[in-house]
N, C-alpha and C positions, 0 to 999 in steps of 0.2 A: 753325757756324764762319764769322766775319765775315770773315777776310783768309788763307784758306789757302794754304799755299806752293805745293800741287800738288793739282789738283783734276780729275776726269773727271765727265763728266755725259752719261748715256744712250748709253753705247759698245755700239754692235754690231759684231761681230766675227766672218767666218766664213773657216774654212779649206776651201777648195772648196766643197762642199755642205753641209759640216757646220758650224751655228752654234756657237761659243765663249762669245761674249758677247751677251746678250739684253737690253740696256739698261742695264747697271751703271754706277753712279756712286758715287765715293768723293772724300773730302778729307782732306789730310795737311798738319797745321801745321808750322811751323818747328821742329825740334827734338823732334817727336812719334815714338814709334816705334809703328808700326800694324800689326796682324797680319793677313793676309787669310788665312782658312780655308775649308775646304770638302774635299767628296770628291774623290778623282781624277776629272778629266773637267770638273768644275765652271767651269774658265775662269780659275783662279788665274793660271797663268803667264801666258796670254795678255793678261789685264788688266795684270800687272806690264810686260808687254813693251811695251803700248801707252803706259803712264805713263812708261816711260824711253825713249820715242821709238824704241824698236827696230821696232816694229809701229806702222802707221797703222790707226786703226780705219777702218771701212767707214761707220759714221754716229756721231755724236757729238763731242764736244769734248773736248780735254785742255788744262788750262791750267797754265803753270809759271811761277811770279812774275809773275803779269800779263800773261803772253803766250801766245798760242795755239801749242802745241806742235806738234799735227798739222798746222799749216800751215806750219810752218818747213821751207826747203829742207835736204836731206840733210847738206849741207856744214855749216850751224848746228847741226844735231842732234848730228854727229860731235864738235863742238866743246864743245857742253854735256857729252857723254860722258866727254871728257876733262878737264873742268876742274871740272864742278859736279855730275855724277852720277858714283856708283862701283856698280860691278854686281858681285855676287858669286852665282854659280851652285852647284849642289848639288855638282858635282866639283871646284869651283874653277878650273879651266881654265887652270892655270899653263902657260906655255910650257915643255915637259920639256927641251929643251936648255939653259934658262937657270937660272943658280943662284936661290936665294931671293932674293938682294939685288939681282939682276938683274931678276928678274920685279918686284919693288917699283919699281925703279927706272924702269922702261920707262915707264910713262904719265909721269913727271916728264920724263923725256928729250924724249917728243913734245910736251909742253907748252912745251917750249924752256929748261927748267932745265939749267943748265951740268953736266957728267957729274961732277965733284967735288961739287957741293951735292946733286944726285939721289942719289950714292951714302950721302952722310951722311945724308940724310932717310930713306932707306930703311932704314939701319940703325937710327935712332931708331923706326922704326915697327915694325921686327921685334921691338925690343926692348919697345915698349908691349904687343905681343901674345904675349910671353914666347917668341920664336923666335929671338932673335938670335944664340943658339948655332947655328943651322941656317943662316945666310946664305950659306955655301959649299956647301950641298948642292942636289943638283937634285932636282925633285920626286919622282923614283922613288927617291929615297934618304931620303924623309921617310915619318913615318906620314900616315893620311888626315886627322887631326886638327890635326898640324902643318900641312901641305900647306894646309888650309882656313884656318888662322890666318894663314898667309903671303899667301893670297888676299884675305883681309880687311885686312891692312896694305896691299896693293896698293892696294884700293877705296878706302881711307881717306888714303892718302900725298898725293894732291893737295888735301886741304881740302875734300871735295865739301859742297854743301849738302843732299843727299839720297844715300842708300845703298839701292839696290834688293837685296834679298836672296832668291833664289829656292830655296827648299828647302835652306838652308845645311848643315844638319845631316843630310840625308836619308841621306848615305852613311856616317855615322859612328855608333860605338856610343853608349850613353846618357852616359859619362863624357866622351868626346871631345865629345859635341854640346854638353854642358853647359858645358864650358870654351870653346868656341867661342861661345855665346851670351852667356856672361858678360862675356867680353872684347869682343863687338862691342856690346853694350849700353852697358856702361861707357864704352868709348872714345867713341861715339856722345854720350851726356851731357855728358861733358867737353868735347867738339868742338861741341856744339849743333847736330848732325847729325840731321836726319830720317831715320827708317829705315822702309821699307816691306817687311815679310817675310811671304814667302807660304811657307804650311806646312800640313801635314795632322796635325802632332803637337800635341795640347793642351799638353803641358808645355813646348813651343817657345813657343806663342801666348802662355803666360802671362807671358814676360818683357817683352811688349808693354803700352802704356800703354792700348791699346784693339784689341779684335778686331773685324774686319768678316767675317762669314760669307757666303760666296757659294755661290748654290745654281742650279744650271743656267743659269749665265752672268749671274744679276742678284742683286742686293743685297736679300733680302725687306724690304718695310716702307719702302722709301726713295722710293717714289714711281716705281720703274723701270716701263717698260711691263710688260704682263702677259706670260707666257710665250707665249702665242699670237700676240698682236700683234708681238712682238719676233722672234719666229720668223720671221714674216712679212717683217719689215724685213731680217731677215740673209738671207733667200732673196733679196730684190729686190736688196741689196748684192752678193750673189755672183754676180748676173746679167753 
């Protein structure tokens, strides 16, 4: 890939004494949907969090649009997550006291959008994800699939260049999961948004343009350090 929008190279990350990433590398092009798969404990979520700037790697680099994401100050990272990144977690993480419309409008308000315009755009995104009729309901008054589609609308409302989705269907039944993935991929393609999707489900991974399999914190065959040498690096980084 000549000019990836997002690229991680040789990532090593340890959680205390436990290595999570052992030299993982990945590239994502603009507008591409990439699924990161692998068994539980393989480092999928840690990789996503490093790419989204939520975690900093102990060793290795993360580049976004030509800039070193892993070296940016926290203020700039927070700005990117508000304006150019969208993040969706397994359980949506909607604010329970807010209605669906207010949840979607919140990142727009934080970015400085006037309240009337934020509310109007929130309604438009809820409509695109098929949950406009739930705009006045709070998360506890919606099904899991409806709440997750509201979370997707919130992630897309600011017009992000990249959406990071961490097991977005993991808490849903198969029908709701299919609806969520169909809505996410369709909307991302319409918007030209790149999607980095973490999943252990082959059916969910099938929605992606490309699958990257993570094993023991590395991507086999991508030139990552060996498990032994990367584990030593992780141990050094954790000290």
